[in-house]
C-alpha positions as CSV (number, residue, x, y, z in Angstrom):
1,M,0.0,0.0,0.0
2,K,1.1,3.5,-0.8
3,L,0.0,6.9,0.6
4,C,-0.4,9.6,-2.1
5,I,-0.3,13.2,-0.9
6,A,-1.7,15.9,-3.1
7,E,-2.4,19.7,-2.9
8,D,-4.7,19.6,-5.9
9,P,-7.6,17.2,-6.6
10,K,-6.3,16.5,-10.1
11,D,-3.1,15.0,-8.6
12,L,-5.0,12.4,-6.7
13,P,-5.2,8.8,-8.0
14,N,-8.0,8.3,-10.6
15,S,-9.7,5.8,-8.3
16,T,-10.2,8.3,-5.5
17,Q,-13.4,9.9,-6.8
18,S,-15.2,6.6,-7.5
19,F,-14.1,5.2,-4.1
20,L,-15.8,8.2,-2.3
21,E,-18.8,8.1,-4.6
22,A,-19.5,4.5,-3.7
23,N,-20.9,5.9,-0.4
24,E,-22.0,9.5,-1.2
25,L,-23.8,10.0,2.1
26,S,-20.9,8.9,4.3
27,N,-18.4,10.7,2.2
28,N,-20.4,13.8,1.4
29,I,-17.9,16.2,3.2
30,P,-14.8,15.0,1.3
31,L,-16.7,14.9,-1.9
32,G,-17.9,18.5,-1.3
33,I,-14.5,19.7,-0.5
34,L,-12.9,18.2,-3.6
35,N,-15.6,19.7,-5.7
36,R,-15.1,23.1,-4.1
37,L,-11.3,22.9,-4.7
38,R,-11.8,22.1,-8.3
39,N,-13.9,25.2,-8.7
40,N,-11.7,27.4,-6.4
41,P,-8.2,26.1,-5.8
42,K,-7.7,28.8,-3.2
43,A,-10.7,27.9,-1.1
44,Y,-8.5,26.4,1.6
45,Q,-5.0,27.4,2.8
46,G,-2.3,24.9,3.6
47,F,-4.5,21.8,3.0
48,K,-3.4,18.3,2.1
49,L,-5.3,15.5,0.5
50,Y,-4.4,11.9,1.3
51,S,-5.3,8.8,-0.7
52,L,-4.1,5.3,0.2
53,I,-3.8,3.0,-2.8
54,D,-2.9,-0.7,-3.4
55,D,-0.6,-2.1,-6.0
56,D,-3.3,-1.8,-8.7
57,D,-3.9,1.9,-7.9
58,R,-7.2,1.2,-6.2
59,T,-8.1,3.7,-3.5
60,L,-8.5,2.0,-0.1
61,A,-8.7,5.0,2.2
62,Y,-9.0,8.8,1.9
63,G,-8.5,11.7,4.2
64,H,-8.0,15.5,4.0
65,W,-6.6,18.1,6.3
66,T,-7.9,21.7,5.9
67,P,-6.4,23.8,8.7
68,P,-7.6,24.8,11.3
69,H,-10.0,21.9,11.0
70,P,-9.0,18.4,12.1
71,L,-7.9,15.5,9.9
72,A,-11.1,14.1,8.3
73,L,-11.0,10.4,7.4
74,A,-13.0,8.0,5.2
75,A,-11.8,4.4,4.8
76,A,-13.0,0.9,4.0
77,T,-11.2,-2.2,5.5
78,Q,-9.3,-2.8,8.7
79,P,-6.0,-3.4,6.8
80,A,-6.5,0.0,5.0
81,I,-7.1,1.8,8.3
82,T,-4.0,0.2,9.8
83,A,-1.8,1.3,6.9
84,F,-3.4,4.7,6.7
85,A,-2.9,5.4,10.4
86,K,0.8,4.4,10.2
87,A,1.4,6.5,7.1
88,I,-0.4,9.6,8.6
89,R,1.6,9.1,11.9
90,Q,4.8,9.6,9.9
91,E,3.4,12.4,7.7
92,N,1.5,14.5,10.2
93,P,2.3,13.5,13.8
94,Q,0.9,16.6,15.5
95,L,-2.8,16.2,14.9
96,S,-5.2,18.8,16.5
97,G,-8.1,16.4,16.1
98,I,-9.7,13.8,13.9
99,S,-13.2,13.4,12.5
100,G,-15.2,10.9,10.4
101,P,-17.5,7.9,10.7
102,K,-17.3,6.5,14.2
103,D,-16.3,2.9,13.4
104,C,-13.6,4.2,11.1
105,I,-12.2,6.7,13.7
106,E,-12.3,4.1,16.5
107,R,-10.2,1.7,14.4
108,F,-7.8,4.5,13.5
109,L,-7.2,5.3,17.2
110,E,-6.5,1.6,17.9
111,E,-3.5,2.0,15.6
112,W,-2.5,5.2,17.4
113,P,-3.3,4.6,21.0
114,E,-1.2,7.6,22.3
115,L,-3.9,9.9,20.9
116,K,-6.6,8.7,23.2
117,P,-5.3,10.3,26.5
118,K,-5.1,13.6,24.5
119,I,-8.8,13.8,23.7
120,T,-10.2,17.0,25.3
121,R,-13.6,17.1,23.8
122,T,-15.9,14.7,21.8
123,E,-18.6,15.7,19.4
124,R,-21.2,13.2,18.2
125,M,-23.0,13.9,14.9
126,G,-25.8,12.0,13.2
127,A,-25.8,11.8,9.4
128,Y,-29.3,11.9,8.0
129,R,-30.7,11.2,4.5
130,L,-34.0,12.3,3.0
131,D,-35.6,10.8,-0.2
132,K,-39.1,12.1,0.2
133,V,-40.3,15.1,2.1
134,V,-43.0,14.7,4.8
135,P,-44.8,18.1,4.8
136,P,-44.6,19.8,8.2
137,R,-47.3,21.7,10.0
138,P,-47.8,25.0,8.0
139,S,-46.3,28.2,9.3
140,Q,-46.7,31.9,8.6
141,A,-43.2,32.1,7.1
142,V,-42.5,32.8,3.4
143,I,-39.4,31.1,2.0
144,G,-37.0,32.6,-0.5
145,P,-33.3,33.1,-1.3
146,A,-31.3,35.6,0.6
147,V,-30.4,38.8,-1.3
148,E,-27.5,41.3,-1.1
149,S,-29.2,43.4,1.6
150,D,-29.2,40.3,3.9
151,L,-25.4,40.1,3.9
152,D,-24.9,41.6,7.4
153,L,-27.7,39.4,8.9
154,V,-26.2,36.2,7.2
155,L,-22.8,37.0,8.7
156,R,-24.3,37.5,12.2
157,W,-26.3,34.4,12.0
158,R,-23.3,32.4,10.6
159,H,-21.3,33.5,13.6
160,A,-24.1,32.6,16.0
161,F,-24.6,29.2,14.3
162,D,-20.9,28.4,14.7
163,Q,-21.1,29.3,18.4
164,D,-24.2,27.2,19.0
165,C,-22.5,24.2,17.3
166,Q,-19.1,24.9,18.8
167,L,-17.6,25.1,15.3
168,I,-14.4,27.0,14.3
169,S,-15.6,30.3,12.8
170,L,-14.0,31.6,9.6
171,P,-11.9,34.7,9.8
172,D,-14.0,37.8,9.1
173,E,-12.9,38.3,5.5
174,E,-13.3,34.6,4.6
175,A,-16.8,34.6,6.2
176,K,-17.8,37.6,4.2
177,S,-16.5,36.1,1.0
178,W,-18.4,32.9,1.8
179,A,-21.6,34.8,2.4
180,I,-21.3,36.9,-0.7
181,D,-20.6,33.9,-2.9
182,R,-23.5,31.8,-1.4
183,I,-26.0,34.7,-1.7
184,A,-24.9,35.4,-5.3
185,H,-25.5,31.7,-6.2
186,Q,-28.9,31.8,-4.4
187,E,-27.8,28.9,-2.1
188,I,-28.8,30.6,1.2
189,Y,-32.6,30.6,2.0
190,L,-34.4,32.6,4.6
191,A,-37.8,32.1,6.2
192,R,-39.5,35.5,6.7
193,V,-42.6,36.5,8.6
194,G,-43.6,39.8,7.1
195,N,-40.3,41.4,6.4
196,V,-38.6,39.8,9.4
197,P,-36.1,37.0,8.7
198,V,-36.8,34.2,11.3
199,S,-34.7,31.2,10.1
200,S,-31.9,30.2,7.7
201,A,-30.7,27.2,5.8
202,I,-28.3,26.6,2.9
203,A,-28.2,24.2,-0.1
204,G,-24.7,23.0,0.3
205,R,-22.4,20.4,-1.0
206,I,-23.2,19.1,-4.5
207,L,-22.8,15.4,-4.9
208,K,-23.2,13.0,-7.8
209,T,-26.9,12.2,-7.0
210,G,-27.6,14.2,-3.9
211,R,-27.0,17.5,-2.1
212,S,-26.5,18.6,1.5
213,V,-28.4,21.0,3.6
214,G,-26.7,23.0,6.3
215,F,-26.5,26.3,8.2
216,V,-29.9,25.7,9.8
217,Y,-30.3,28.5,12.3
218,T,-33.1,30.1,14.1
219,P,-32.5,33.0,16.5
220,P,-33.6,32.2,20.1
221,E,-36.5,34.7,20.0
222,H,-38.0,32.8,17.0
223,R,-37.6,29.2,18.1
224,G,-40.5,26.9,18.8
225,C,-42.7,28.2,16.0
226,G,-41.9,25.6,13.4
227,Y,-39.9,28.0,11.1
228,A,-36.9,25.7,10.8
229,S,-39.1,22.7,10.0
230,H,-40.9,24.7,7.3
231,L,-37.7,26.0,5.8
232,V,-35.7,22.8,5.7
233,A,-38.7,20.9,4.3
234,D,-39.2,23.6,1.6
235,L,-35.4,23.7,0.7
236,S,-35.2,19.9,0.7
237,Q,-38.1,19.7,-1.7
238,R,-36.5,22.3,-4.0
239,I,-33.3,20.2,-4.1
240,L,-35.3,17.1,-5.0
241,N,-37.2,19.1,-7.7
242,E,-33.9,19.9,-9.3
243,G,-33.4,16.2,-10.0
244,Y,-31.3,15.1,-7.0
245,Q,-32.2,11.8,-5.6
246,F,-31.6,12.6,-2.0
247,C,-30.7,15.4,0.6
248,C,-28.4,14.9,3.5
249,L,-27.5,16.8,6.6
250,F,-25.6,16.5,9.9
251,T,-26.9,17.3,13.4
252,Q,-25.5,17.0,16.9
253,L,-26.9,13.9,18.5
254,E,-27.3,15.5,21.8
255,N,-29.6,18.1,20.3
256,L,-32.8,16.1,20.6
257,T,-35.0,18.9,19.2
258,S,-33.1,19.1,15.9
259,N,-33.0,15.3,15.5
260,K,-36.8,15.2,16.0
261,I,-37.5,18.1,13.6
262,Y,-35.5,16.4,10.8
263,Q,-37.0,13.0,11.4
264,N,-40.5,14.5,11.3
265,I,-40.0,15.9,7.8
266,G,-38.6,12.7,6.4
267,Y,-34.9,12.5,7.3
268,Q,-33.7,9.1,8.3
269,W,-30.7,8.5,10.6
270,C,-28.0,6.6,8.8
271,E,-24.7,6.8,10.6
272,E,-22.8,8.3,13.5
273,F,-19.8,10.5,13.1
274,V,-17.4,11.7,15.7
275,H,-15.0,14.6,16.1
276,Y,-12.3,14.2,18.7
277,H,-10.4,17.3,19.7
278,F,-6.8,16.8,21.0
């Protein structure tokens, strides 16, 4: 087995894309990142892409590192995990964290046991998939894409969303660039009551047959009114209407309200992901 290291998706082994697309849901984050890098090579600074291949150039494991985020891992078999962990240990011994499917990450840590005592915080995420929307209880909100005049609000809400989810916030200029680009491409949707925005969501990563939903945020003063359910159901249906076969999203497993909301509109739990901070 050989670890290939790249700083451009086109330099990865040809088998990497098909390896990831074999399980679009589980690998939707790496697939989305690779797609973004193809469209914008400067989207991330100092990143590395890792692909473990066998003697026939078949990809057996994949990971990416986009600082300041942790190493993200996707892999298949136990031998591949073992070889990948050993190779990463030599290439990048000072990990700040690791994330990915729980079973995969647990096997990785078995090969690098010194990391376990360094774990300072654990996040548990559920990966959900929707193939058909279950209409929620109607709300007074009207759904539509965010516009240029919503930029400041989107930036405030993105920061609040990151804080709520304990995510690493983008630097101000990067966050502004992100918001401007997403608004221009009509990917951010807002629910409004009258002229007042009450909830947000984004049509995110584009996959081969599906698309992700994210940035689901409702300010505290507007929670409990069904706005997020209405918005996510509406946006998910728009994505399906565009010809995608499914929608997917992540939510924190300890957030019982979010998990219930998504299940009620047709999302089905598929897999647990973990993020260990060192």
